[in-house]
N, C-alpha and C positions, 0 to 999 in steps of 0.2 A: 241361780238354779244350777245344780251340779250337772256334770257330764252324764252321769248315770240317769238322772231324772230326764234330761233332754233326750237320751236314747229311748227311754220308755215312752216318750211323747210322740215318737215317730209312728205314723200310721201306715203299717204294711198292708198290702192288698190281701185278697183271699188266699193267695198262694204263699203268703209270708214274705213278699218281696216289695221293694221300693225302688223306683227308678233313680238313677244317680248320674248327674251331669258332671264330668270331670273337665276342669278348665285350668289352663296354664296361668299361674299367678302373675307372671311377668307380662306376657303378651295379651292375656285375657282371651286367647284363642280356645274355643271349645275343642277338646281333644277326643272325647268319646262319650257315648251314652251306654251305661251298663246298669246292672241291678245288684242290690245288696239284700241279704236277709239279715236277721238280727245278729247271727254269729259273725258274718263278714263285717258288719258295721262295728261290732265290738272289737274285732281284730284290727280294723283300720284305725280306731281310736287308740288302741293299746300300742300298736307298732309304729304309728304315724306314717304308714305306707298303705296304699290302696289294696283292699281285698274285695272281691266281688263273688256273686253266686252265678255260676255258669248254668244257664237254663238248658243248653244243648247237652252238656255233659252231666248235669245234675250233681255238681260238686263245687266246693270252694275253690276260688281262683285267686292266687296272689299275683298281682300284676308284676311282671318282670322276673318272676322266680326262675324261669328258664332262659329268657332272652337277656336278662340283666337290665332291661329298660323299666326299672322301678319308678314309682311316683311318690316323692316325699310330700306328705300332707302338710300344708301350711295352715289351712283353715277349712272347717266343715260347717255347712249351714243347712237348714231345711227351710222350705217355703212357708207361706202364710197358712196353708192348709196342713202342713206337716206331713204331706204325702209324697214329697220329692226332695232329693238331696242335691246339694251343690258342693263339690270338693275342689278347692283351689290347691294346686300341686306345683312342685318343682320337678319336671320330668327329667330323667337321666338318659332318655333316648326316645325314639319314635313311639307314639301311642298305638299306631295301627300295625296289625300283623303283616301288612303289605310293605312295611318299611317307611310309611309316610308319617310325618309329624302328628297329623290328626287323622282320625277315621273319616272326617268330613272333608275329603279332598276332591270328591267328584262334584263338579259344578253342574247344576241343573238349570238355573236361571242366573245370568250374569247381571252385574250392576248396570243400571242405565245412566249412571252418572258420567261426569267428564273424565274421571280418572281411569286409566287403563291398567291399574294395579289390581292383581287378583288377591293381594294380601294387604292388610292394614300397615301403615308406616311402622307401628310398634312391633308387629309381627316380623317385619323385615329386619328391623334393628336387633330383635331377639335372636333371629336366625343367624345374623351376621356375628353377633356376640358368641354364639355357640360354635360357629365355624372358626373364629379366631381362637377360642379355647382349644378346639381340636388341633389346630395348627401348632399351638404352643406345646401341647402334649406329644404330638406325633413328629413334629419338626420335619415335614417332608422336604426333600432336597429340591431346590429350584423354586420354592415358594417365596414370594415377596414378604409374606408375613413371617416366615421362618427367618428370613434375612434380618428383619427388624428386631426380632427377639434375640437373635445371635449377637447383633451389634449392641443391644442394650438400651437402657433408658435415655442416654444422651442422644443417640441417633433418633429415637422415637420423638423426643422433645424437639430436636432440630427440625424434623419433618412437620411437626405440628406448627412450629413457628413459621415455616415456609408456606404451609397451606393457609394459615391464618392471614399472612401477608397477601397471598393471592386472592383470598376472599375479599380483602379490603380493596385491592386494585380493581377486581371485577365489579364491585359495588360502586366504586367511584366512577367507573367507565359506563355505568348503567347497562352493563352487558348481562342480560338475564340468563342466557344459556351458559355463559362462562361462569357466572355466579353459582348456578345450580351444580355444575360439575365440581367447582372448587369447594363448595360446602359439603358435597358428598365425600370428597377426599378428606376434608377436615374431620367429618364424622367418623370415617373409618380409622384414621390415625388416633383419634381420641379414644375409640373403643379398644384399640391395641394398647394404648397407655393404661387404660383402666384395668385391662387384664394383667398387664405387667406389674401393676401396683396392687393387684388383688382386690379391686373394687368392682362390684357388679353394677350393671345397668339398673337393676332393681333398686339398689341403694341410692343411686342418683335420682331416680324417679320418685322415690319416697321423700327425698328432700324437697323436690318440686311440689309434691302433693301437700306437704306441710305448709310450704310457703303460700300455695294457692288457698288453702283453708284459712290461713291467717289474714290474707288479703280480703277474702270474702267477709270475714268477721269485723274488719276495720271500717 
């Protein structure tokens, strides 16, 4: 089925709108809920960036046109009733006009689980990856990450070797707290290496996903 046919299959409401959920393709964090009409949907498909219909201003809205926080469209889906859209994106900045990564940053009911994390592990890794990227671009003085990038790949690899050794020692000592800290240090330095080498966390996760699929099929 062609893209044009799929667009024609979308069921817009009586106002010519369809709700659209925007989700970070890497972290799977829901970024915002907006609305599209047929024109904004077509523009989204054509430009591979999100376009919406602003109900308050009654006009088309290109996300990031003013702020620069555009959203590159990786995949677009509709639900089983064809009356709601899901857009998986690579955001270039905060989704919320308040400067937050997601519009859903106000917590109404917190998790009753044992974890005290307000974000998922993948969301935390994605944010750390973006922070490391910003450090490489801006190179702020006094930053440890800046220091690593300035020293280059040999220094980064040396730190990874040191952290990996400390992980081994902590594990051999059955020291859970120490192991937790050392693994966190190792994760950080691996992310710095990935950035230095031009490899994204998403690419690594894609390999893991393929391996997982193969294991399930075996």
